[in-house]
CHARMM internal coordinates of N, CA and C (Angstrom, degrees):
IC EDIT
DIST 1 N 1 CA 1.4576
DIST 1 CA 1 C 1.4631
ANGL 1 N 1 CA 1 C 116.67
DIST 1 C 2 N 1.4131
ANGL 1 CA 1 C 2 N 110.12
DIHE 1 N 1 CA 1 C 2 N -45.62
DIST 2 N 2 CA 1.4428
ANGL 1 C 2 N 2 CA 114.19
DIHE 1 CA 1 C 2 N 2 CA -177.14
DIST 2 CA 2 C 1.4639
ANGL 2 N 2 CA 2 C 114.63
DIHE 1 C 2 N 2 CA 2 C -72.07
DIST 2 C 3 N 1.4236
ANGL 2 CA 2 C 3 N 114.00
DIHE 2 N 2 CA 2 C 3 N -22.83
DIST 3 N 3 CA 1.4374
ANGL 2 C 3 N 3 CA 118.95
DIHE 2 CA 2 C 3 N 3 CA 178.29
DIST 3 CA 3 C 1.5711
ANGL 3 N 3 CA 3 C 109.84
DIHE 2 C 3 N 3 CA 3 C -72.85
DIST 3 C 4 N 1.3142
ANGL 3 CA 3 C 4 N 116.54
DIHE 3 N 3 CA 3 C 4 N -33.39
DIST 4 N 4 CA 1.4823
ANGL 3 C 4 N 4 CA 120.14
DIHE 3 CA 3 C 4 N 4 CA -178.61
DIST 4 CA 4 C 1.5210
ANGL 4 N 4 CA 4 C 106.35
DIHE 3 C 4 N 4 CA 4 C -75.39
DIST 4 C 5 N 1.2326
ANGL 4 CA 4 C 5 N 120.82
DIHE 4 N 4 CA 4 C 5 N -35.73
DIST 5 N 5 CA 1.4479
ANGL 4 C 5 N 5 CA 120.73
DIHE 4 CA 4 C 5 N 5 CA 177.44
DIST 5 CA 5 C 1.6291
ANGL 5 N 5 CA 5 C 113.25
DIHE 4 C 5 N 5 CA 5 C -68.57
DIST 5 C 6 N 1.3906
ANGL 5 CA 5 C 6 N 112.42
DIHE 5 N 5 CA 5 C 6 N -36.16
DIST 6 N 6 CA 1.4589
ANGL 5 C 6 N 6 CA 116.86
DIHE 5 CA 5 C 6 N 6 CA 175.35
DIST 6 CA 6 C 1.4677
ANGL 6 N 6 CA 6 C 112.21
DIHE 5 C 6 N 6 CA 6 C -66.87
DIST 6 C 7 N 1.3216
ANGL 6 CA 6 C 7 N 116.12
DIHE 6 N 6 CA 6 C 7 N -39.84
DIST 7 N 7 CA 1.4883
ANGL 6 C 7 N 7 CA 121.32
DIHE 6 CA 6 C 7 N 7 CA 177.50
DIST 7 CA 7 C 1.4972
ANGL 7 N 7 CA 7 C 112.06
DIHE 6 C 7 N 7 CA 7 C -64.59
DIST 7 C 8 N 1.2979
ANGL 7 CA 7 C 8 N 116.43
DIHE 7 N 7 CA 7 C 8 N -41.24
DIST 8 N 8 CA 1.5763
ANGL 7 C 8 N 8 CA 120.79
DIHE 7 CA 7 C 8 N 8 CA 177.12
DIST 8 CA 8 C 1.5094
ANGL 8 N 8 CA 8 C 108.69
DIHE 7 C 8 N 8 CA 8 C -65.14
DIST 8 C 9 N 1.2984
ANGL 8 CA 8 C 9 N 118.57
DIHE 8 N 8 CA 8 C 9 N -41.02
DIST 9 N 9 CA 1.4860
ANGL 8 C 9 N 9 CA 119.63
DIHE 8 CA 8 C 9 N 9 CA 175.38
DIST 9 CA 9 C 1.4917
ANGL 9 N 9 CA 9 C 113.11
DIHE 8 C 9 N 9 CA 9 C -61.95
DIST 9 C 10 N 1.2305
ANGL 9 CA 9 C 10 N 120.16
DIHE 9 N 9 CA 9 C 10 N -40.12
DIST 10 N 10 CA 1.5746
ANGL 9 C 10 N 10 CA 126.72
DIHE 9 CA 9 C 10 N 10 CA -179.49
DIST 10 CA 10 C 1.4769
ANGL 10 N 10 CA 10 C 102.31
DIHE 9 C 10 N 10 CA 10 C -65.40
DIST 10 C 11 N 1.2630
ANGL 10 CA 10 C 11 N 120.21
DIHE 10 N 10 CA 10 C 11 N -43.92
DIST 11 N 11 CA 1.4986
ANGL 10 C 11 N 11 CA 118.45
DIHE 10 CA 10 C 11 N 11 CA -177.73
DIST 11 CA 11 C 1.4667
ANGL 11 N 11 CA 11 C 115.35
DIHE 10 C 11 N 11 CA 11 C -66.20
DIST 11 C 12 N 1.3293
ANGL 11 CA 11 C 12 N 116.54
DIHE 11 N 11 CA 11 C 12 N -39.36
DIST 12 N 12 CA 1.4300
ANGL 11 C 12 N 12 CA 123.28
DIHE 11 CA 11 C 12 N 12 CA 179.61
DIST 12 CA 12 C 1.5482
ANGL 12 N 12 CA 12 C 110.54
DIHE 11 C 12 N 12 CA 12 C -64.39
DIST 12 C 13 N 1.3064
ANGL 12 CA 12 C 13 N 112.53
DIHE 12 N 12 CA 12 C 13 N -42.51
DIST 13 N 13 CA 1.5132
ANGL 12 C 13 N 13 CA 117.23
DIHE 12 CA 12 C 13 N 13 CA -179.79
DIST 13 CA 13 C 1.4421
ANGL 13 N 13 CA 13 C 108.73
DIHE 12 C 13 N 13 CA 13 C -69.99
DIST 13 C 14 N 1.3682
ANGL 13 CA 13 C 14 N 124.54
DIHE 13 N 13 CA 13 C 14 N -29.98
DIST 14 N 14 CA 1.4729
ANGL 13 C 14 N 14 CA 123.14
DIHE 13 CA 13 C 14 N 14 CA -175.28
DIST 14 CA 14 C 1.5447
ANGL 14 N 14 CA 14 C 102.49
DIHE 13 C 14 N 14 CA 14 C -82.36
DIST 14 C 15 N 1.2537
ANGL 14 CA 14 C 15 N 126.82
DIHE 14 N 14 CA 14 C 15 N -19.11
DIST 15 N 15 CA 1.4905
ANGL 14 C 15 N 15 CA 128.52
DIHE 14 CA 14 C 15 N 15 CA 177.64
DIST 15 CA 15 C 1.4967
ANGL 15 N 15 CA 15 C 115.12
DIHE 14 C 15 N 15 CA 15 C -80.84
DIST 15 C 16 N 1.4004
ANGL 15 CA 15 C 16 N 113.12
DIHE 15 N 15 CA 15 C 16 N -26.01
DIST 16 N 16 CA 1.4651
ANGL 15 C 16 N 16 CA 114.49
DIHE 15 CA 15 C 16 N 16 CA -173.87
DIST 16 CA 16 C 1.5482
ANGL 16 N 16 CA 16 C 112.42
DIHE 15 C 16 N 16 CA 16 C -54.41
DIST 16 C 17 N 1.2714
ANGL 16 CA 16 C 17 N 122.91
DIHE 16 N 16 CA 16 C 17 N -42.41
DIST 17 N 17 CA 1.4849
ANGL 16 C 17 N 17 CA 128.56
DIHE 16 CA 16 C 17 N 17 CA -176.94
DIST 17 CA 17 C 1.5715
ANGL 17 N 17 CA 17 C 106.85
DIHE 16 C 17 N 17 CA 17 C -62.68
DIST 17 C 18 N 1.3325
ANGL 17 CA 17 C 18 N 116.14
DIHE 17 N 17 CA 17 C 18 N -42.02
DIST 18 N 18 CA 1.4257
ANGL 17 C 18 N 18 CA 118.11
DIHE 17 CA 17 C 18 N 18 CA 177.00
DIST 18 CA 18 C 1.4967
ANGL 18 N 18 CA 18 C 118.00
DIHE 17 C 18 N 18 CA 18 C -66.41
DIST 18 C 19 N 1.3250
ANGL 18 CA 18 C 19 N 113.47
DIHE 18 N 18 CA 18 C 19 N -38.88
DIST 19 N 19 CA 1.4564
ANGL 18 C 19 N 19 CA 120.47
DIHE 18 CA 18 C 19 N 19 CA 173.14
DIST 19 CA 19 C 1.6094
ANGL 19 N 19 CA 19 C 111.66
DIHE 18 C 19 N 19 CA 19 C -58.22
DIST 19 C 20 N 1.3604
ANGL 19 CA 19 C 20 N 108.77
DIHE 19 N 19 CA 19 C 20 N -48.56
DIST 20 N 20 CA 1.4231
ANGL 19 C 20 N 20 CA 114.26
DIHE 19 CA 19 C 20 N 20 CA -177.23
DIST 20 CA 20 C 1.5205
ANGL 20 N 20 CA 20 C 109.78
DIHE 19 C 20 N 20 CA 20 C -65.39
DIST 20 C 21 N 1.2830
ANGL 20 CA 20 C 21 N 119.16
DIHE 20 N 20 CA 20 C 21 N -39.97
DIST 21 N 21 CA 1.5227
ANGL 20 C 21 N 21 CA 119.61
DIHE 20 CA 20 C 21 N 21 CA 176.88
DIST 21 CA 21 C 1.5582
ANGL 21 N 21 CA 21 C 109.73
DIHE 20 C 21 N 21 CA 21 C -66.72
DIST 21 C 22 N 1.1920
ANGL 21 CA 21 C 22 N 119.55
DIHE 21 N 21 CA 21 C 22 N -36.78
DIST 22 N 22 CA 1.4821
ANGL 21 C 22 N 22 CA 122.68
DIHE 21 CA 21 C 22 N 22 CA -177.14
DIST 22 CA 22 C 1.5196
ANGL 22 N 22 CA 22 C 109.59
DIHE 21 C 22 N 22 CA 22 C -67.48
DIST 22 C 23 N 1.3441
ANGL 22 CA 22 C 23 N 114.57
DIHE 22 N 22 CA 22 C 23 N -41.62
DIST 23 N 23 CA 1.4905
ANGL 22 C 23 N 23 CA 120.43
DIHE 22 CA 22 C 23 N 23 CA 178.67
DIST 23 CA 23 C 1.5576
ANGL 23 N 23 CA 23 C 109.63
DIHE 22 C 23 N 23 CA 23 C -68.52
DIST 23 C 24 N 1.1863
ANGL 23 CA 23 C 24 N 113.52
DIHE 23 N 23 CA 23 C 24 N -43.18
DIST 24 N 24 CA 1.4917
ANGL 23 C 24 N 24 CA 119.84
DIHE 23 CA 23 C 24 N 24 CA 177.18
DIST 24 CA 24 C 1.5736
ANGL 24 N 24 CA 24 C 111.10
DIHE 23 C 24 N 24 CA 24 C -56.99
DIST 24 C 25 N 1.3317
ANGL 24 CA 24 C 25 N 114.84
DIHE 24 N 24 CA 24 C 25 N -42.70
DIST 25 N 25 CA 1.4855
ANGL 24 C 25 N 25 CA 117.12
DIHE 24 CA 24 C 25 N 25 CA -174.53
DIST 25 CA 25 C 1.5528
ANGL 25 N 25 CA 25 C 105.89
DIHE 24 C 25 N 25 CA 25 C -81.24
DIST 25 C 26 N 1.3086
ANGL 25 CA 25 C 26 N 122.21
DIHE 25 N 25 CA 25 C 26 N -22.93
DIST 26 N 26 CA 1.3728
ANGL 25 C 26 N 26 CA 123.72
DIHE 25 CA 25 C 26 N 26 CA 170.26
DIST 26 CA 26 C 1.4451
ANGL 26 N 26 CA 26 C 113.39
DIHE 25 C 26 N 26 CA 26 C -62.55
DIST 26 C 27 N 1.3973
ANGL 26 CA 26 C 27 N 112.64
DIHE 26 N 26 CA 26 C 27 N -51.52
DIST 27 N 27 CA 1.4629
ANGL 26 C 27 N 27 CA 119.48
DIHE 26 CA 26 C 27 N 27 CA 177.05
DIST 27 CA 27 C 1.5305
ANGL 27 N 27 CA 27 C 112.33
DIHE 26 C 27 N 27 CA 27 C -58.42
DIST 27 C 28 N 1.2579
ANGL 27 CA 27 C 28 N 117.54
DIHE 27 N 27 CA 27 C 28 N -40.59
DIST 28 N 28 CA 1.5626
ANGL 27 C 28 N 28 CA 121.66
DIHE 27 CA 27 C 28 N 28 CA 176.11
DIST 28 CA 28 C 1.5724
ANGL 28 N 28 CA 28 C 109.80
DIHE 27 C 28 N 28 CA 28 C -61.00
DIST 28 C 29 N 1.3026
ANGL 28 CA 28 C 29 N 115.04
DIHE 28 N 28 CA 28 C 29 N -46.92
DIST 29 N 29 CA 1.4623
ANGL 28 C 29 N 29 CA 115.55
DIHE 28 CA 28 C 29 N 29 CA 179.01
DIST 29 CA 29 C 1.5204
ANGL 29 N 29 CA 29 C 113.07
DIHE 28 C 29 N 29 CA 29 C -65.02
DIST 29 C 30 N 1.2981
ANGL 29 CA 29 C 30 N 118.69
DIHE 29 N 29 CA 29 C 30 N -36.78
DIST 30 N 30 CA 1.4719
ANGL 29 C 30 N 30 CA 115.59
DIHE 29 CA 29 C 30 N 30 CA 175.10
DIST 30 CA 30 C 1.5237
ANGL 30 N 30 CA 30 C 112.48
DIHE 29 C 30 N 30 CA 30 C -72.75
DIST 30 C 31 N 1.2783
ANGL 30 CA 30 C 31 N 119.09
DIHE 30 N 30 CA 30 C 31 N -27.16
DIST 31 N 31 CA 1.4420
ANGL 30 C 31 N 31 CA 118.68
DIHE 30 CA 30 C 31 N 31 CA 174.45
DIST 31 CA 31 C 1.4572
ANGL 31 N 31 CA 31 C 113.83
DIHE 30 C 31 N 31 CA 31 C -70.26
DIST 31 C 32 N 1.3096
ANGL 31 CA 31 C 32 N 118.89
DIHE 31 N 31 CA 31 C 32 N -40.55
DIST 32 N 32 CA 1.4085
ANGL 31 C 32 N 32 CA 121.76
DIHE 31 CA 31 C 32 N 32 CA 177.29
DIST 32 CA 32 C 1.5100
ANGL 32 N 32 CA 32 C 111.01
DIHE 31 C 32 N 32 CA 32 C -67.19
DIST 32 C 33 N 1.2934
ANGL 32 CA 32 C 33 N 120.03
DIHE 32 N 32 CA 32 C 33 N -39.45
DIST 33 N 33 CA 1.4789
ANGL 32 C 33 N 33 CA 123.36
DIHE 32 CA 32 C 33 N 33 CA 174.82
DIST 33 CA 33 C 1.5690
ANGL 33 N 33 CA 33 C 113.36
DIHE 32 C 33 N 33 CA 33 C -62.04
DIST 33 C 34 N 1.3790
ANGL 33 CA 33 C 34 N 117.98
DIHE 33 N 33 CA 33 C 34 N -39.85
DIST 34 N 34 CA 1.4598
ANGL 33 C 34 N 34 CA 118.45
DIHE 33 CA 33 C 34 N 34 CA 176.64
DIST 34 CA 34 C 1.4206
ANGL 34 N 34 CA 34 C 108.59
DIHE 33 C 34 N 34 CA 34 C -72.32
DIST 34 C 35 N 1.2976
ANGL 34 CA 34 C 35 N 127.52
DIHE 34 N 34 CA 34 C 35 N -33.33
DIST 35 N 35 CA 1.4201
ANGL 34 C 35 N 35 CA 122.34
DIHE 34 CA 34 C 35 N 35 CA -176.09
DIST 35 CA 35 C 1.4850
ANGL 35 N 35 CA 35 C 108.99
DIHE 34 C 35 N 35 CA 35 C -74.08
DIST 35 C 36 N 1.3497
ANGL 35 CA 35 C 36 N 114.75
DIHE 35 N 35 CA 35 C 36 N -39.35
DIST 36 N 36 CA 1.5482
ANGL 35 C 36 N 36 CA 118.97
DIHE 35 CA 35 C 36 N 36 CA 178.22
DIST 36 CA 36 C 1.5152
ANGL 36 N 36 CA 36 C 112.03
DIHE 35 C 36 N 36 CA 36 C -65.24
DIST 36 C 37 N 1.3473
ANGL 36 CA 36 C 37 N 120.55
DIHE 36 N 36 CA 36 C 37 N -38.99
DIST 37 N 37 CA 1.4322
ANGL 36 C 37 N 37 CA 121.24
DIHE 36 CA 36 C 37 N 37 CA 176.19
DIST 37 CA 37 C 1.5033
ANGL 37 N 37 CA 37 C 111.26
DIHE 36 C 37 N 37 CA 37 C -66.25
DIST 37 C 38 N 1.2385
ANGL 37 CA 37 C 38 N 118.96
DIHE 37 N 37 CA 37 C 38 N -44.88
DIST 38 N 38 CA 1.5294
ANGL 37 C 38 N 38 CA 123.57
DIHE 37 CA 37 C 38 N 38 CA -179.74
DIST 38 CA 38 C 1.5111
ANGL 38 N 38 CA 38 C 108.06
DIHE 37 C 38 N 38 CA 38 C -67.36
DIST 38 C 39 N 1.2830
ANGL 38 CA 38 C 39 N 121.34
DIHE 38 N 38 CA 38 C 39 N -33.62
DIST 39 N 39 CA 1.5128
ANGL 38 C 39 N 39 CA 120.82
DIHE 38 CA 38 C 39 N 39 CA 172.69
DIST 39 CA 39 C 1.4503
ANGL 39 N 39 CA 39 C 113.77
DIHE 38 C 39 N 39 CA 39 C -64.21
DIST 39 C 40 N 1.3027
ANGL 39 CA 39 C 40 N 116.20
DIHE 39 N 39 CA 39 C 40 N -41.48
DIST 40 N 40 CA 1.5791
ANGL 39 C 40 N 40 CA 120.53
DIHE 39 CA 39 C 40 N 40 CA -177.79
DIST 40 CA 40 C 1.5872
ANGL 40 N 40 CA 40 C 102.01
DIHE 39 C 40 N 40 CA 40 C -70.91
DIST 40 C 41 N 1.2736
ANGL 40 CA 40 C 41 N 118.14
DIHE 40 N 40 CA 40 C 41 N -42.40
DIST 41 N 41 CA 1.5005
ANGL 40 C 41 N 41 CA 117.12
DIHE 40 CA 40 C 41 N 41 CA -179.53
DIST 41 CA 41 C 1.5038
ANGL 41 N 41 CA 41 C 112.84
DIHE 40 C 41 N 41 CA 41 C -61.11
DIST 41 C 42 N 1.4028
ANGL 41 CA 41 C 42 N 117.33
DIHE 41 N 41 CA 41 C 42 N -41.03
DIST 42 N 42 CA 1.4625
ANGL 41 C 42 N 42 CA 120.11
DIHE 41 CA 41 C 42 N 42 CA -179.40
DIST 42 CA 42 C 1.5075
ANGL 42 N 42 CA 42 C 108.53
DIHE 41 C 42 N 42 CA 42 C -70.11
DIST 42 C 43 N 1.2875
ANGL 42 CA 42 C 43 N 120.04
DIHE 42 N 42 CA 42 C 43 N -37.92
DIST 43 N 43 CA 1.4670
ANGL 42 C 43 N 43 CA 119.17
DIHE 42 CA 42 C 43 N 43 CA 176.96
DIST 43 CA 43 C 1.4790
ANGL 43 N 43 CA 43 C 113.77
DIHE 42 C 43 N 43 CA 43 C -68.02
DIST 43 C 44 N 1.3243
ANGL 43 CA 43 C 44 N 119.84
DIHE 43 N 43 CA 43 C 44 N -30.58
DIST 44 N 44 CA 1.4800
ANGL 43 C 44 N 44 CA 118.04
DIHE 43 CA 43 C 44 N 44 CA 173.35
DIST 44 CA 44 C 1.5052
ANGL 44 N 44 CA 44 C 109.92
DIHE 43 C 44 N 44 CA 44 C -72.58
DIST 44 C 45 N 1.3280
ANGL 44 CA 44 C 45 N 118.80
DIHE 44 N 44 CA 44 C 45 N -29.66
DIST 45 N 45 CA 1.4995
ANGL 44 C 45 N 45 CA 118.44
DIHE 44 CA 44 C 45 N 45 CA 177.01
DIST 45 CA 45 C 1.5519
ANGL 45 N 45 CA 45 C 111.96
DIHE 44 C 45 N 45 CA 45 C -73.95
DIST 45 C 46 N 1.2876
ANGL 45 CA 45 C 46 N 119.69
DIHE 45 N 45 CA 45 C 46 N -34.68
DIST 46 N 46 CA 1.3774
ANGL 45 C 46 N 46 CA 124.63
DIHE 45 CA 45 C 46 N 46 CA -170.69
DIST 46 CA 46 C 1.5751
ANGL 46 N 46 CA 46 C 108.24
DIHE 45 C 46 N 46 CA 46 C -143.37
DIST 46 C 47 N 1.3899
ANGL 46 CA 46 C 47 N 119.86
DIHE 46 N 46 CA 46 C 47 N 76.60
DIST 47 N 47 CA 1.4801
ANGL 46 C 47 N 47 CA 117.53
DIHE 46 CA 46 C 47 N 47 CA -179.18
DIST 47 CA 47 C 1.5765
ANGL 47 N 47 CA 47 C 116.02
DIHE 46 C 47 N 47 CA 47 C -62.87
DIST 47 C 48 N 1.2556
ANGL 47 CA 47 C 48 N 118.68
DIHE 47 N 47 CA 47 C 48 N -17.99
DIST 48 N 48 CA 1.4414
ANGL 47 C 48 N 48 CA 124.20
DIHE 47 CA 47 C 48 N 48 CA -178.80
DIST 48 CA 48 C 1.5481
ANGL 48 N 48 CA 48 C 108.67
DIHE 47 C 48 N 48 CA 48 C -65.86
DIST 48 C 49 N 1.2757
ANGL 48 CA 48 C 49 N 115.17
DIHE 48 N 48 CA 48 C 49 N -34.18
DIST 49 N 49 CA 1.5213
ANGL 48 C 49 N 49 CA 120.67
DIHE 48 CA 48 C 49 N 49 CA 177.58
DIST 49 CA 49 C 1.4601
ANGL 49 N 49 CA 49 C 119.61
DIHE 48 C 49 N 49 CA 49 C -93.11
DIST 49 C 50 N 1.4130
ANGL 49 CA 49 C 50 N 114.14
DIHE 49 N 49 CA 49 C 50 N 31.56
DIST 50 N 50 CA 1.4607
ANGL 49 C 50 N 50 CA 121.03
DIHE 49 CA 49 C 50 N 50 CA 178.93
DIST 50 CA 50 C 1.5774
ANGL 50 N 50 CA 50 C 111.64
DIHE 49 C 50 N 50 CA 50 C -58.50
DIST 50 C 51 N 1.3118
ANGL 50 CA 50 C 51 N 119.28
DIHE 50 N 50 CA 50 C 51 N -50.19
DIST 51 N 51 CA 1.4549
ANGL 50 C 51 N 51 CA 121.33
DIHE 50 CA 50 C 51 N 51 CA -176.92
DIST 51 CA 51 C 1.4808
ANGL 51 N 51 CA 51 C 114.74
DIHE 50 C 51 N 51 CA 51 C -59.34
DIST 51 C 52 N 1.3452
ANGL 51 CA 51 C 52 N 116.50
DIHE 51 N 51 CA 51 C 52 N -43.59
DIST 52 N 52 CA 1.5597
ANGL 51 C 52 N 52 CA 117.47
DIHE 51 CA 51 C 52 N 52 CA 179.78
DIST 52 CA 52 C 1.5200
ANGL 52 N 52 CA 52 C 108.57
DIHE 51 C 52 N 52 CA 52 C -73.89
DIST 52 C 53 N 1.3920
ANGL 52 CA 52 C 53 N 119.39
DIHE 52 N 52 CA 52 C 53 N -29.73
DIST 53 N 53 CA 1.4112
ANGL 52 C 53 N 53 CA 114.50
DIHE 52 CA 52 C 53 N 53 CA 176.16
DIST 53 CA 53 C 1.5005
ANGL 53 N 53 CA 53 C 115.00
DIHE 52 C 53 N 53 CA 53 C -72.56
DIST 53 C 54 N 1.3208
ANGL 53 CA 53 C 54 N 113.18
DIHE 53 N 53 CA 53 C 54 N -34.92
DIST 54 N 54 CA 1.5225
ANGL 53 C 54 N 54 CA 115.22
DIHE 53 CA 53 C 54 N 54 CA -179.61
DIST 54 CA 54 C 1.5032
ANGL 54 N 54 CA 54 C 106.85
DIHE 53 C 54 N 54 CA 54 C -65.20
DIST 54 C 55 N 1.2649
ANGL 54 CA 54 C 55 N 120.44
DIHE 54 N 54 CA 54 C 55 N -43.71
DIST 55 N 55 CA 1.5620
ANGL 54 C 55 N 55 CA 122.84
DIHE 54 CA 54 C 55 N 55 CA -174.08
DIST 55 CA 55 C 1.5799
ANGL 55 N 55 CA 55 C 106.17
DIHE 54 C 55 N 55 CA 55 C -60.51
DIST 55 C 56 N 1.4394
ANGL 55 CA 55 C 56 N 111.92
DIHE 55 N 55 CA 55 C 56 N -49.51
DIST 56 N 56 CA 1.4086
ANGL 55 C 56 N 56 CA 112.40
DIHE 55 CA 55 C 56 N 56 CA -178.27
DIST 56 CA 56 C 1.5547
ANGL 56 N 56 CA 56 C 113.70
DIHE 55 C 56 N 56 CA 56 C -64.84
DIST 56 C 57 N 1.2783
ANGL 56 CA 56 C 57 N 114.24
DIHE 56 N 56 CA 56 C 57 N -35.83
DIST 57 N 57 CA 1.5060
ANGL 56 C 57 N 57 CA 122.43
DIHE 56 CA 56 C 57 N 57 CA -178.71
DIST 57 CA 57 C 1.5947
ANGL 57 N 57 CA 57 C 108.62
DIHE 56 C 57 N 57 CA 57 C -61.02
DIST 57 C 58 N 1.3474
ANGL 57 CA 57 C 58 N 114.01
DIHE 57 N 57 CA 57 C 58 N -48.34
DIST 58 N 58 CA 1.4590
ANGL 57 C 58 N 58 CA 119.40
DIHE 57 CA 57 C 58 N 58 CA -178.73
DIST 58 CA 58 C 1.5796
ANGL 58 N 58 CA 58 C 108.62
DIHE 57 C 58 N 58 CA 58 C -64.84
DIST 58 C 59 N 1.3103
ANGL 58 CA 58 C 59 N 116.82
DIHE 58 N 58 CA 58 C 59 N -40.26
DIST 59 N 59 CA 1.4819
ANGL 58 C 59 N 59 CA 117.19
DIHE 58 CA 58 C 59 N 59 CA 179.13
DIST 59 CA 59 C 1.4932
ANGL 59 N 59 CA 59 C 109.58
DIHE 58 C 59 N 59 CA 59 C -64.24
DIST 59 C 60 N 1.3714
ANGL 59 CA 59 C 60 N 116.42
DIHE 59 N 59 CA 59 C 60 N -43.47
DIST 60 N 60 CA 1.5324
ANGL 59 C 60 N 60 CA 116.60
DIHE 59 CA 59 C 60 N 60 CA 177.68
DIST 60 CA 60 C 1.4071
ANGL 60 N 60 CA 60 C 112.35
DIHE 59 C 60 N 60 CA 60 C -63.92
DIST 60 C 61 N 1.3601
ANGL 60 CA 60 C 61 N 123.29
DIHE 60 N 60 CA 60 C 61 N -37.24
DIST 61 N 61 CA 1.4157
ANGL 60 C 61 N 61 CA 121.69
DIHE 60 CA 60 C 61 N 61 CA 175.09
DIST 61 CA 61 C 1.4422
ANGL 61 N 61 CA 61 C 116.58
DIHE 60 C 61 N 61 CA 61 C -61.14
DIST 61 C 62 N 1.3856
ANGL 61 CA 61 C 62 N 113.72
DIHE 61 N 61 CA 61 C 62 N -38.18
DIST 62 N 62 CA 1.4825
ANGL 61 C 62 N 62 CA 121.28
DIHE 61 CA 61 C 62 N 62 CA -179.01
DIST 62 CA 62 C 1.4425
ANGL 62 N 62 CA 62 C 108.34
DIHE 61 C 62 N 62 CA 62 C -64.23
DIST 62 C 63 N 1.3501
ANGL 62 CA 62 C 63 N 118.81
DIHE 62 N 62 CA 62 C 63 N -42.97
DIST 63 N 63 CA 1.4811
ANGL 62 C 63 N 63 CA 124.76
DIHE 62 CA 62 C 63 N 63 CA -176.86
DIST 63 CA 63 C 1.5460
ANGL 63 N 63 CA 63 C 105.86
DIHE 62 C 63 N 63 CA 63 C -67.90
DIST 63 C 64 N 1.2749
ANGL 63 CA 63 C 64 N 119.24
DIHE 63 N 63 CA 63 C 64 N -38.22
DIST 64 N 64 CA 1.4486
ANGL 63 C 64 N 64 CA 120.22
DIHE 63 CA 63 C 64 N 64 CA -179.36
DIST 64 CA 64 C 1.5231
ANGL 64 N 64 CA 64 C 110.56
DIHE 63 C 64 N 64 CA 64 C -69.82
DIST 64 C 65 N 1.3318
ANGL 64 CA 64 C 65 N 119.97
DIHE 64 N 64 CA 64 C 65 N -34.74
DIST 65 N 65 CA 1.4656
ANGL 64 C 65 N 65 CA 122.99
DIHE 64 CA 64 C 65 N 65 CA 174.86
DIST 65 CA 65 C 1.4233
ANGL 65 N 65 CA 65 C 111.16
DIHE 64 C 65 N 65 CA 65 C -65.67
DIST 65 C 66 N 1.3524
ANGL 65 CA 65 C 66 N 121.73
DIHE 65 N 65 CA 65 C 66 N -30.49
DIST 66 N 66 CA 1.4482
ANGL 65 C 66 N 66 CA 125.08
DIHE 65 CA 65 C 66 N 66 CA -177.78
DIST 66 CA 66 C 1.5204
ANGL 66 N 66 CA 66 C 109.18
DIHE 65 C 66 N 66 CA 66 C -55.00
DIST 66 C 67 N 1.3791
ANGL 66 CA 66 C 67 N 115.21
DIHE 66 N 66 CA 66 C 67 N -39.46
DIST 67 N 67 CA 1.4500
ANGL 66 C 67 N 67 CA 123.21
DIHE 66 CA 66 C 67 N 67 CA -178.24
DIST 67 CA 67 C 1.5581
ANGL 67 N 67 CA 67 C 109.89
DIHE 66 C 67 N 67 CA 67 C -52.08
DIST 67 C 68 N 1.3371
ANGL 67 CA 67 C 68 N 109.37
DIHE 67 N 67 CA 67 C 68 N -47.01
DIST 68 N 68 CA 1.6028
ANGL 67 C 68 N 68 CA 113.00
DIHE 67 CA 67 C 68 N 68 CA -179.57
DIST 68 CA 68 C 1.4169
ANGL 68 N 68 CA 68 C 110.73
DIHE 67 C 68 N 68 CA 68 C -62.90
DIST 68 C 69 N 1.2449
ANGL 68 CA 68 C 69 N 122.40
DIHE 68 N 68 CA 68 C 69 N -40.39
DIST 69 N 69 CA 1.4492
ANGL 68 C 69 N 69 CA 125.31
DIHE 68 CA 68 C 69 N 69 CA 178.77
DIST 69 CA 69 C 1.5539
ANGL 69 N 69 CA 69 C 112.94
DIHE 68 C 69 N 69 CA 69 C -63.20
DIST 69 C 70 N 1.2507
ANGL 69 CA 69 C 70 N 112.71
DIHE 69 N 69 CA 69 C 70 N -44.57
DIST 70 N 70 CA 1.5136
ANGL 69 C 70 N 70 CA 118.79
DIHE 69 CA 69 C 70 N 70 CA 175.03
DIST 70 CA 70 C 1.5300
ANGL 70 N 70 CA 70 C 110.65
DIHE 69 C 70 N 70 CA 70 C -58.17
DIST 70 C 71 N 1.3223
ANGL 70 CA 70 C 71 N 117.18
DIHE 70 N 70 CA 70 C 71 N -44.81
DIST 71 N 71 CA 1.4928
ANGL 70 C 71 N 71 CA 125.21
DIHE 70 CA 70 C 71 N 71 CA -174.86
DIST 71 CA 71 C 1.5705
ANGL 71 N 71 CA 71 C 103.98
DIHE 70 C 71 N 71 CA 71 C -69.53
DIST 71 C 72 N 1.3418
ANGL 71 CA 71 C 72 N 120.46
DIHE 71 N 71 CA 71 C 72 N -36.99
DIST 72 N 72 CA 1.4296
ANGL 71 C 72 N 72 CA 117.17
DIHE 71 CA 71 C 72 N 72 CA -174.81
DIST 72 CA 72 C 1.5563
ANGL 72 N 72 CA 72 C 111.87
DIHE 71 C 72 N 72 CA 72 C -78.86
DIST 72 C 73 N 1.2907
ANGL 72 CA 72 C 73 N 114.63
DIHE 72 N 72 CA 72 C 73 N -43.25
DIST 73 N 73 CA 1.3772
ANGL 72 C 73 N 73 CA 122.45
DIHE 72 CA 72 C 73 N 73 CA -175.66
DIST 73 CA 73 C 1.5159
ANGL 73 N 73 CA 73 C 118.40
DIHE 72 C 73 N 73 CA 73 C -76.45
DIST 73 C 74 N 1.3582
ANGL 73 CA 73 C 74 N 113.17
DIHE 73 N 73 CA 73 C 74 N -35.11
DIST 74 N 74 CA 1.4575
ANGL 73 C 74 N 74 CA 121.56
DIHE 73 CA 73 C 74 N 74 CA 175.92
DIST 74 CA 74 C 1.4422
ANGL 74 N 74 CA 74 C 116.35
DIHE 73 C 74 N 74 CA 74 C -95.15
DIST 74 C 75 N 1.3482
ANGL 74 CA 74 C 75 N 118.33
DIHE 74 N 74 CA 74 C 75 N 5.92
DIST 75 N 75 CA 1.4890
ANGL 74 C 75 N 75 CA 121.92
DIHE 74 CA 74 C 75 N 75 CA -171.91
DIST 75 CA 75 C 1.5213
ANGL 75 N 75 CA 75 C 113.14
DIHE 74 C 75 N 75 CA 75 C -71.07
DIST 75 C 76 N 1.3084
ANGL 75 CA 75 C 76 N 113.52
DIHE 75 N 75 CA 75 C 76 N -24.38
DIST 76 N 76 CA 1.4684
ANGL 75 C 76 N 76 CA 113.72
DIHE 75 CA 75 C 76 N 76 CA -176.35
DIST 76 CA 76 C 1.4151
ANGL 76 N 76 CA 76 C 114.12
DIHE 75 C 76 N 76 CA 76 C -107.91
END
COOR INIT
IC SEED 1 N 1 CA 1 C
IC BUILD
């Protein structure tokens, strides 16, 4: 019985990095989606500012994607 509990504890500790990476990627995906949605909304409200909105949107998406890399590389 003790061996089973020790094996379960080892499996849980090995999964913790995967869970952290998955949640980090989920957060990045949500961030990119929100930035994209707001960029489309802003372009619809002011089509003349498309270039500035696109630049800021791409910058925002890149910063949101950085969260995924932090979670994946620093997870373990």
